[in-house]
C-alpha positions in Angstrom: -49.3 151.4 2.5 -52.6 149.9 3.6 -53.4 150.0 7.3 -53.5 146.2 7.8 -54.1 146.5 11.6 -57.3 148.4 10.9 -58.6 145.5 8.7 -58.5 143.0 11.6 -61.9 141.9 12.9 -62.8 143.1 16.4 -62.8 139.6 17.8 -59.2 139.1 16.8 -58.1 142.5 18.1 -59.8 141.7 21.5 -58.0 138.4 21.6 -54.7 140.1 21.1 -55.6 142.6 23.8 -56.3 139.8 26.3 -52.6 139.2 26.5 -51.6 142.8 27.0 -51.3 144.6 30.4 -53.5 147.6 30.7 -50.8 150.3 30.4 -49.5 148.8 27.1 -53.1 148.4 26.0 -53.7 152.1 26.1 -50.5 152.7 24.1 -51.8 150.7 21.2 -53.8 153.7 20.2 -50.8 154.9 18.2 -50.5 151.7 16.1 -53.6 152.3 13.9 -56.3 154.9 13.3 -59.0 152.3 14.1 -57.2 151.4 17.3 -57.3 154.9 18.7 -60.4 154.1 20.7 -61.0 150.4 20.4 -58.9 149.8 23.5 -61.7 151.4 25.6 -64.1 148.6 24.6 -61.9 145.5 25.1 -63.7 142.9 27.3 -60.4 141.8 28.8 -59.1 144.2 31.5 -55.7 143.2 33.0 -54.7 145.6 35.8 -51.6 143.7 36.8 -48.1 144.6 38.1 -49.0 148.3 38.4 -46.7 150.2 40.7 -48.1 153.4 42.2 -46.5 156.2 44.1 -48.0 159.2 45.8 -48.3 161.3 42.7 -49.9 158.6 40.4 -52.1 156.9 43.0 -55.2 155.2 41.7 -56.0 157.8 39.1 -54.9 155.7 36.2 -57.4 152.9 36.9 -60.1 155.4 37.7 -59.5 157.3 34.5 -59.4 154.2 32.4 -62.7 152.9 33.8 -64.4 156.3 33.3 -63.5 156.0 29.6 -64.6 152.3 29.2 -67.3 152.1 26.6 -68.4 148.4 26.6 -71.4 147.2 28.7 -69.8 143.8 29.4 -66.5 142.5 30.7 -65.3 139.0 30.0 -62.2 139.1 32.3 -61.2 141.5 35.0 -57.8 141.0 36.7 -56.6 143.1 39.6 -53.3 141.7 40.8 -49.9 142.7 42.1 -50.7 146.3 42.5 -48.0 147.9 44.8 -48.7 151.0 46.9 -45.8 153.1 47.9 -46.7 155.2 50.9 -45.0 158.0 52.8 -45.8 158.5 56.5 -48.0 161.5 55.5 -49.8 159.5 52.8 -52.7 157.3 54.0 -54.9 155.1 51.9 -57.7 152.7 52.6 -56.8 150.0 50.1 -60.1 148.1 50.6 -62.1 151.3 49.9 -60.0 151.9 46.8 -60.6 148.5 45.4 -64.3 148.5 46.1 -65.5 150.8 43.2 -63.3 148.9 40.7 -64.8 145.5 41.7 -68.3 147.1 41.7 -67.6 148.3 38.2 -66.7 144.8 37.1 -69.7 143.2 38.8 -72.1 145.8 37.2 -70.6 144.9 33.8 -71.4 141.2 34.3 -67.8 140.0 34.6 -67.3 136.3 33.9 -63.7 135.8 34.8 -62.5 137.7 37.9 -59.0 137.5 39.5 -58.2 139.6 42.5 -55.0 139.8 44.6 -55.2 142.3 47.4 -53.1 141.5 50.5 -55.1 141.6 53.7 -58.1 143.3 52.1 -61.6 142.1 52.9 -63.4 140.5 50.0 -66.4 142.8 49.3 -69.9 141.3 49.9 -70.8 142.4 46.4 -68.6 139.6 45.0 -70.4 137.1 47.2 -73.5 137.6 45.2 -72.1 138.2 41.7 -74.4 136.0 39.6 -72.4 136.4 36.3 -69.0 134.9 37.5 -67.9 131.7 35.7 -64.2 131.7 36.9 -63.0 133.2 40.2 -59.5 133.5 41.6 -58.9 135.1 45.0 -55.4 135.6 46.3 -54.3 136.9 49.8 -57.7 138.3 50.6 -59.6 138.1 53.9 -62.5 135.9 52.8 -64.2 134.5 55.9 -66.4 134.4 57.7 -68.9 133.9 54.9 -72.6 134.7 55.3 -74.0 133.4 52.1 -72.8 132.8 48.5 -74.7 133.0 45.2 -72.5 132.0 42.3 -75.1 130.2 40.1 -72.8 130.0 37.0 -69.4 129.5 38.7 -67.4 126.6 37.3 -63.8 127.3 38.5 -62.7 128.6 41.9 -59.2 129.1 43.2 -58.7 130.4 46.8 -55.2 131.3 48.1 -55.4 132.9 51.5 -52.2 132.5 53.6 -53.0 135.7 55.5 -56.6 134.8 56.4 -58.6 131.7 57.1 -61.6 129.6 55.9 -63.6 127.4 58.2 -65.3 124.1 57.3 -68.6 126.0 57.4 -67.3 128.6 54.8 -66.4 125.8 52.4 -69.8 124.2 52.8 -71.5 127.6 52.0 -69.3 128.0 48.9 -70.3 124.6 47.6 -74.0 125.1 48.3 -73.9 128.5 46.6 -72.1 127.2 43.5 -74.3 124.4 42.0 -72.3 124.3 38.7 -68.8 124.3 40.2 -66.4 121.9 38.4 -62.9 122.9 39.6 -62.0 123.8 43.2 -58.4 124.7 44.3 -57.6 125.6 47.9 -54.0 126.8 48.5 -52.3 127.8 51.7 -55.6 127.7 53.6 -55.9 127.7 57.4 -58.4 126.3 59.8 -60.0 123.7 57.5 -60.3 120.2 58.8 -63.2 118.8 56.9 -63.7 119.0 53.1 -67.0 117.4 52.1 -67.8 117.5 48.4 -71.0 115.7 47.6 -71.9 117.8 44.5 -71.9 115.7 41.3 -70.7 118.8 39.3 -67.3 119.1 41.1 -64.9 117.1 38.9 -61.5 118.2 40.3 -60.2 119.2 43.7 -56.7 120.5 44.3 -55.3 120.9 47.8 -52.0 122.9 47.6 -50.3 123.5 51.0 -52.4 123.4 54.2 -51.7 124.4 57.7 -53.4 123.1 60.8 -56.0 124.9 62.9 -54.1 123.8 66.0 -50.4 123.8 65.0 -49.3 121.8 68.1 -51.7 118.9 67.5 -51.9 118.7 63.7 -55.5 117.4 63.5 -56.1 115.4 60.4 -57.7 116.9 57.2 -60.7 114.8 56.3 -61.6 114.7 52.6 -65.0 113.1 51.6 -65.6 113.2 47.9 -67.9 110.4 46.7 -68.4 111.8 43.2 -65.0 113.5 42.4 -63.0 112.5 39.3 -59.6 114.2 39.8 -57.8 114.7 43.2 -54.5 116.5 43.7 -52.8 117.0 47.0 -49.6 119.1 46.7 -47.2 121.3 48.5 -46.4 121.4 52.2 -49.2 120.0 54.3 -48.8 120.4 58.1 -51.4 117.7 59.0 -52.4 114.1 58.3 -54.7 113.7 55.3 -57.5 111.1 55.5 -59.6 110.2 52.5 -63.1 108.8 52.8 -65.2 107.5 49.9 -63.1 108.6 46.9 -63.8 105.5 44.8 -65.0 107.7 41.9 -61.5 109.3 41.4 -59.9 108.2 38.1 -56.9 110.6 38.3 -54.9 111.3 41.4 -51.7 113.3 42.1 -50.1 112.9 45.5 -47.1 115.2 45.6 -46.8 116.7 49.0 -44.4 116.8 52.0 -45.7 117.0 55.5 -44.5 117.5 59.1 -43.8 114.5 61.3 -46.9 112.5 61.7 -48.5 113.0 65.1 -51.7 110.9 64.6 -51.5 108.0 67.0 -53.5 104.8 67.3 -53.5 102.3 70.2 -50.8 100.4 68.3 -48.7 103.5 67.8 -48.0 105.5 64.7 -50.8 105.4 62.1 -49.7 104.8 58.4 -52.0 107.3 56.9 -50.0 107.6 53.6 -50.5 103.8 53.0 -54.2 104.1 53.8 -54.5 107.0 51.3 -52.9 104.8 48.7 -55.5 102.1 49.4 -58.3 104.6 49.0 -57.0 105.6 45.5 -56.0 102.1 44.2 -58.9 102.2 41.7 -57.6 105.3 39.8 -56.5 104.8 36.2 -53.8 107.6 36.3 -51.7 108.2 39.3 -48.8 110.6 40.0 -46.5 110.1 43.0 -44.1 112.9 44.1 -40.7 112.1 45.5 -41.5 113.4 49.0 -44.6 111.2 49.3 -42.7 108.2 47.9 -40.2 108.6 50.8 -43.1 109.1 53.3 -44.5 105.7 52.1 -41.0 104.2 52.6 -40.9 105.5 56.2 -44.1 103.6 57.0 -42.7 100.2 56.1 -42.7 99.0 59.7 -46.2 100.1 60.5 -48.1 99.3 57.3 -49.5 96.1 55.7 -48.9 95.1 52.1 -50.1 97.4 49.3 -53.4 96.4 47.6 -53.6 95.5 43.9 -53.4 98.8 42.0 -55.5 99.3 38.9 -53.5 102.2 37.5 -53.0 102.3 33.7 -50.6 105.3 33.8 -48.1 105.9 36.6 -46.0 109.0 36.9 -43.2 108.9 39.5 -40.9 111.7 40.6 -37.9 110.2 42.2 -34.2 110.8 42.8 -33.6 107.0 43.1 -32.5 107.3 46.7 -31.7 103.9 48.1 -34.4 104.0 50.8 -37.3 104.7 48.4 -36.3 102.2 45.6 -37.8 99.2 47.4 -41.1 101.0 47.9 -41.2 101.9 44.2 -40.5 98.3 43.3 -43.3 97.1 45.6 -45.7 99.6 43.9 -44.7 98.3 40.5 -45.2 94.7 41.6 -48.8 95.5 42.7 -49.7 97.4 39.5 -51.1 94.7 37.2 -52.7 96.8 34.5 -49.9 99.3 33.9 -49.6 100.5 30.3 -47.4 103.6 30.6 -44.7 104.4 33.2 -43.1 107.8 33.4 -40.1 108.4 35.7 -39.2 112.0 36.3 -35.7 112.4 37.8 -35.9 114.9 40.7 -33.1 116.8 42.4 -29.3 116.8 42.3 -27.5 114.0 44.0 -23.9 115.2 44.1 -22.3 111.7 44.4 -24.5 110.0 47.0 -25.4 106.4 46.4 -23.7 106.4 43.1 -23.5 102.6 43.0 -26.8 101.0 43.6 -27.3 97.4 42.5 -30.9 97.2 43.8 -32.7 97.3 40.4 -30.4 94.7 38.8 -31.8 92.2 41.3 -35.5 92.9 40.6 -36.0 91.3 37.3 -39.0 89.2 38.6 -40.9 92.3 39.4 -41.0 93.4 35.8 -42.0 90.1 34.3 -45.7 90.6 35.2 -45.6 94.0 33.6 -44.8 92.5 30.1 -48.5 91.8 29.3 -49.8 95.3 29.5 -46.9 97.7 29.6 -46.4 99.6 26.3 -43.8 102.3 27.1 -41.5 103.6 29.8 -40.2 107.2 29.8 -37.3 108.5 31.8 -37.2 112.3 31.9 -35.0 114.9 33.6 -31.4 113.4 33.5 -28.8 116.2 33.9 -25.0 116.4 34.1 -25.1 116.8 37.9 -27.0 113.6 38.4 -24.8 110.8 39.9 -27.1 107.9 40.3 -26.7 106.7 36.8 -26.1 103.1 38.0 -29.6 102.9 39.4 -31.2 104.4 36.3 -29.2 102.0 34.0 -30.2 99.0 36.1 -33.9 99.9 36.0 -33.9 100.8 32.3 -32.2 97.5 31.4 -35.3 95.6 32.6 -37.6 97.2 30.0 -35.6 96.6 26.8 -37.0 98.3 23.7 -40.0 99.7 25.6 -37.8 102.3 27.3 -37.6 105.9 26.1 -34.9 108.2 27.4 -35.7 111.9 27.1 -32.4 113.8 27.4 -32.1 117.2 29.0 -30.6 119.5 26.3 -27.5 120.0 28.5 -27.0 116.3 28.9 -26.9 115.8 25.2 -23.6 117.7 25.1 -22.1 115.4 27.7 -23.1 112.0 26.3 -19.7 111.2 24.9 -17.9 112.3 28.1 -19.8 110.4 30.8 -19.3 106.7 30.6 -22.5 106.0 32.7 -24.5 107.8 30.1 -22.8 105.7 27.4 -24.1 102.6 29.1 -27.6 103.8 28.7 -26.9 104.6 25.0 -26.0 100.9 24.5 -29.4 99.8 25.6 -32.1 99.2 22.9 -33.8 102.4 23.8 -35.2 105.4 22.0 -33.8 108.8 22.7 -35.5 112.1 22.2 -36.1 115.5 23.7 -38.2 115.7 26.9 -41.9 115.1 26.5 -44.2 117.9 27.4 
């Protein structure tokens, strides 16, 4: 029988290898004569989920790198490596990682991903001129002296065990003139993010803690040329946006601690002010927690501005207190073409009968001109607010699309509330991706 694996071109073999962990990669040498040594030249090195004990130690990685025959590395991933130590076995993890990262830098690595809990990021990475994509997890990164990443386009920093200062962020942006994507997750001690670069297209803030936990100083975001902004996770501070008029896509899906920012009049409605700053976006996603935060500011805020959104994605459990806020948002959205409602959470019988949406027909009349489709996603057998869903869906007629959960499909004939939805002139299908 012909050796079909040997006939594959190198580019395809390397592409296959890019999905294979390093230990399994070495084992591929038994699959084909030609594959006996080709694993040693793959440009994709994934050292992930490797568990070491005293006997194995770091010899596997050291041995692999000593046999590596290529002069370049496209991707080098060093993540989730667990060290099992006895009391009589001591290891300097930072010193162990250093030669591996030096090897990747010397080979001109383009995509580097490192997860090393409480290890200092080596200075050699700070000046790696070949990096295009960089992901840093659980490393000690700051304080930063200088950065030289002239080709970097994508940067993800997740540092719950360390901190970054406002000055560190400025140095990263100055040293990365081609940066397009920046994600900061679980970062501490940052209060001012100023992105003036015209190259940065997307900023993601995912979980932030305050520099002064007791005072919760606000996080200031100034991004005059940004196109996409996402604020997610658990944020323990107020968020203030300044000059974000260039943003065309926004996702606000975070929960936060009790607002402690005060004005002379009292509590400051910073969520509503954030909404006003992003009213010109064409695509907007609102999370359930943030929708409820907007609802809680009803007494302090003024009316919502006219919203220019063409696509609106809302995650909601149809809780009674947040429905009026959602209705107010829809009333202010004059150019909406597509509305997606993602059902969130399990309600277990609370607020099962909610007539609110049946009394809001006037709100939907102004949507008729532009609105093309409405999608409801995520219904499940444990969901009990069918009445609210039915009353809202009834306002959209043939424009509604109900995307059933696969489990719900088995319950359609048993639950009378679902049958009410089935009687509407809707289109039913599997969930949209």
